[in-house]
VOSE-919429 format. One record per residue: residue in one letter; x, y, z of N, C-alpha, C in turn. Coordinates in nm, 4 decimals, decimal comma, always signed. Example, Ala and Ser with C-alpha at 12.3 -4.5 7.8 and 13.67 -1.06 7.14 Angstrom:
2
resn;n.x;n.y;n.z;ca.x;ca.y;ca.z;c.x;c.y;c.z
A;+1,3190;-0,5690;+0,7800;+1,2300;-0,4500;+0,7800;+1,3200;-0,3300;+0,7800;
S;+1,2850;-0,2250;+0,7080;+1,3670;-0,1060;+0,7140;+1,2900;+0,0030;+0,7870;
***
This chain:
69
resn;n.x;n.y;n.z;ca.x;ca.y;ca.z;c.x;c.y;c.z
M;+1,3233;+1,3544;-1,4492;+1,2466;+1,2541;-1,3635;+1,2505;+1,1343;-1,3889;
Q;+1,2824;+1,0415;-1,2972;+1,3134;+0,9140;-1,3155;+1,1822;+0,8265;-1,3158;
K;+1,1668;+0,7221;-1,4071;+1,0608;+0,6426;-1,4179;+1,0476;+0,5469;-1,3034;
P;+0,9304;+0,5337;-1,2391;+0,9117;+0,4333;-1,1305;+0,9480;+0,3034;-1,1659;
P;+0,9767;+0,2253;-1,0817;+0,9857;+0,0945;-1,1080;+0,8411;+0,0060;-1,1371;
S;+0,8453;-0,0866;-1,2130;+0,7353;-0,1400;-1,2671;+0,6546;-0,2257;-1,1440;
L;+0,5353;-0,2368;-1,1284;+0,4782;-0,3004;-1,0313;+0,4197;-0,4323;-1,0942;
E;+0,4426;-0,4716;-1,2191;+0,3993;-0,5905;-1,2840;+0,4309;-0,7158;-1,2088;
A;+0,5587;-0,7341;-1,1593;+0,6041;-0,8376;-1,0796;+0,6080;-0,8471;-0,9341;
A;+0,5399;-0,7493;-0,8812;+0,5006;-0,7185;-0,7474;+0,4557;-0,8287;-0,6791;
I;+0,4627;-0,8672;-0,5639;+0,4102;-0,9613;-0,4862;+0,3146;-0,8872;-0,3899;
W;+0,1874;-0,8996;-0,4033;+0,0878;-0,8110;-0,3401;+0,0338;-0,8847;-0,2023;
R;+0,0002;-0,8231;-0,0978;-0,0362;-0,8778;+0,0250;-0,1412;-0,8003;+0,1051;
K;-0,2267;-0,8663;+0,1541;-0,3299;-0,7768;+0,2466;-0,3229;-0,8543;+0,3895;
S;-0,3795;-0,7666;+0,4814;-0,3845;-0,7927;+0,6115;-0,4509;-0,9262;+0,6467;
S;-0,3939;-1,0168;+0,7413;-0,4674;-1,1417;+0,7782;-0,5986;-1,0943;+0,8489;
L;-0,6323;-0,9736;+0,8942;-0,7357;-0,9492;+0,9596;-0,8436;-0,8796;+0,8525;
S;-0,8269;-0,8963;+0,7400;-0,9187;-0,8501;+0,6201;-1,0125;-0,9686;+0,6300;
G;-1,1495;-0,9554;+0,5965;-1,2377;-1,0557;+0,5676;-1,3687;-1,0109;+0,5104;
D;-1,3874;-0,8881;+0,5200;-1,5291;-0,8432;+0,4646;-1,5150;-0,8098;+0,3159;
G;-1,3991;-0,8197;+0,2665;-1,3996;-0,7776;+0,1162;-1,3577;-0,6265;+0,0895;
N;-1,3443;-0,5503;+0,1920;-1,3108;-0,4100;+0,1606;-1,1626;-0,3799;+0,2189;
C;-1,0791;-0,4471;+0,1212;-0,9307;-0,4475;+0,1660;-0,8481;-0,3732;+0,0736;
V;-0,7400;-0,3540;+0,1109;-0,6559;-0,2921;+0,0422;-0,5301;-0,3881;+0,0169;
E;-0,4438;-0,4040;-0,0710;-0,3376;-0,4849;-0,0782;-0,2171;-0,3916;-0,1177;
V;-0,0782;-0,4404;-0,0390;+0,0137;-0,3580;-0,0436;+0,1549;-0,4270;-0,1068;
A;+0,2192;-0,3682;-0,1795;+0,3587;-0,4442;-0,2385;+0,4730;-0,3502;-0,2343;
A;+0,5773;-0,3918;-0,1889;+0,7029;-0,3427;-0,1794;+0,7677;-0,3558;-0,3204;
V;+0,8558;-0,2779;-0,3722;+0,9192;-0,2955;-0,5210;+1,0509;-0,2340;-0,4993;
S;+1,1546;-0,3213;-0,4815;+1,2880;-0,2767;-0,4713;+1,3248;-0,1859;-0,3771;
G;+1,2506;-0,1841;-0,2857;+1,2841;-0,0771;-0,1755;+1,2900;+0,0665;-0,2186;
E;+1,2024;+0,0958;-0,3320;+1,1936;+0,2296;-0,3830;+1,0238;+0,2712;-0,3922;
V;+0,9781;+0,1887;-0,3780;+0,8329;+0,2191;-0,3977;+0,7222;+0,1206;-0,3129;
V;+0,6231;+0,1872;-0,2512;+0,5103;+0,0914;-0,1859;+0,3907;+0,1264;-0,2659;
G;+0,3539;+0,0103;-0,3439;+0,2245;+0,0213;-0,4151;+0,1018;-0,0104;-0,3226;
V;-0,0142;+0,0298;-0,3300;-0,1165;+0,0249;-0,2690;-0,2363;+0,0300;-0,3596;
R;-0,3187;-0,0822;-0,3670;-0,4376;-0,1096;-0,4404;-0,5463;-0,1568;-0,3881;
D;-0,6573;-0,1541;-0,4639;-0,7947;-0,1885;-0,4127;-0,8140;-0,3629;-0,4419;
S;-0,8002;-0,4527;-0,3264;-0,8100;-0,5827;-0,3559;-0,9197;-0,6539;-0,4462;
K;-1,0475;-0,5661;-0,4660;-1,1502;-0,6245;-0,5511;-1,0966;-0,5651;-0,6881;
D;-1,0151;-0,5029;-0,7164;-0,9881;-0,4515;-0,8544;-0,8189;-0,4412;-0,8679;
A;-0,7909;-0,5681;-0,8930;-0,6249;-0,5980;-0,9090;-0,5643;-0,5183;-1,0313;
A;-0,6598;-0,5056;-1,1302;-0,6114;-0,4434;-1,2442;-0,6361;-0,2927;-1,2582;
G;-0,6781;-0,2532;-1,1469;-0,7117;-0,1141;-1,1461;-0,6091;-0,0165;-1,1031;
P;-0,6003;+0,0791;-1,0731;-0,5141;+0,2005;-1,0266;-0,4384;+0,1674;-0,9067;
V;-0,3082;+0,2071;-0,8982;-0,2182;+0,1831;-0,8030;-0,1611;+0,3012;-0,7306;
L;-0,1707;+0,3272;-0,6058;-0,1104;+0,4439;-0,5503;+0,0264;+0,4021;-0,5156;
A;+0,1135;+0,5002;-0,5312;+0,2602;+0,4535;-0,5176;+0,3259;+0,5596;-0,4110;
F;+0,3710;+0,5185;-0,3221;+0,4417;+0,6042;-0,1863;+0,5886;+0,5716;-0,2126;
S;+0,6683;+0,6544;-0,1453;+0,7986;+0,6242;-0,0968;+0,8131;+0,5502;+0,0145;
P;+0,8950;+0,4652;+0,0464;+0,8950;+0,3881;+0,1774;+0,8835;+0,4667;+0,3036;
V;+0,9637;+0,5820;+0,2937;+0,9357;+0,6939;+0,4139;+0,7934;+0,7482;+0,4400;
V;+0,7585;+0,7780;+0,3085;+0,5962;+0,8333;+0,3418;+0,4900;+0,7029;+0,4056;
W;+0,5142;+0,6077;+0,3433;+0,4328;+0,4869;+0,3875;+0,4551;+0,4467;+0,5423;
T;+0,5867;+0,4509;+0,5658;+0,5998;+0,4029;+0,7081;+0,5660;+0,5052;+0,8036;
G;+0,5736;+0,6427;+0,7526;+0,5028;+0,7496;+0,8298;+0,3534;+0,7083;+0,8667;
F;+0,2970;+0,6819;+0,7489;+0,1658;+0,6486;+0,7289;+0,1023;+0,5643;+0,8274;
V;+0,1945;+0,4402;+0,8214;+0,1655;+0,3260;+0,9012;+0,1824;+0,3461;+1,0612;
S;+0,2793;+0,4201;+1,0764;+0,3203;+0,4586;+1,2181;+0,2062;+0,5657;+1,2796;
G;+0,1368;+0,6487;+1,1967;+0,0498;+0,7237;+1,2397;-0,1066;+0,6500;+1,2656;
L;-0,1239;+0,5334;+1,1859;-0,2354;+0,4479;+1,2105;-0,2003;+0,3842;+1,3608;
K;-0,0857;+0,3394;+1,3815;-0,0639;+0,2642;+1,4894;-0,0551;+0,3374;+1,6101;
N;-0,0370;+0,4616;+1,6122;-0,0323;+0,5580;+1,7202;-0,1565;+0,6362;+1,7347;
G;-0,2559;+0,6012;+1,6586;-0,3806;+0,6639;+1,6656;-0,3905;+0,8091;+1,6315;
Q;-0,2933;+0,8548;+1,5711;-0,3180;+0,9885;+1,5065;-0,4036;+1,0030;+1,4025;
L;-0,4545;+0,9004;+1,3428;-0,5521;+0,9084;+1,2272;-0,6808;+0,8541;+1,2685;
D;-0,7022;+0,8518;+1,3747;-0,8388;+0,8197;+1,4308;-0,9224;+0,9074;+1,4266;
R;-1,0593;+0,8649;+1,4005;-1,1799;+0,9744;+1,3777;-1,2043;+1,0026;+1,5380;
Q;-1,2465;+1,1471;+1,5539;-1,2635;+1,1941;+1,6914;-1,4134;+1,2321;+1,6826;
***
């Protein structure tokens, strides 16, 4: 198993539509990993996804596939 790339030098960003403090930040690292973390806890845990999985998740959000019914 290969060690994942370090997220220490990652450049984190959040949506420009964020405003109430309940946000997540996202960082892409070397085209290998997309990290997601709670913006209120920058030193806390990070979820890591492959770019393919992250793209599928974002596409599902945009297409309404993950909307509550």
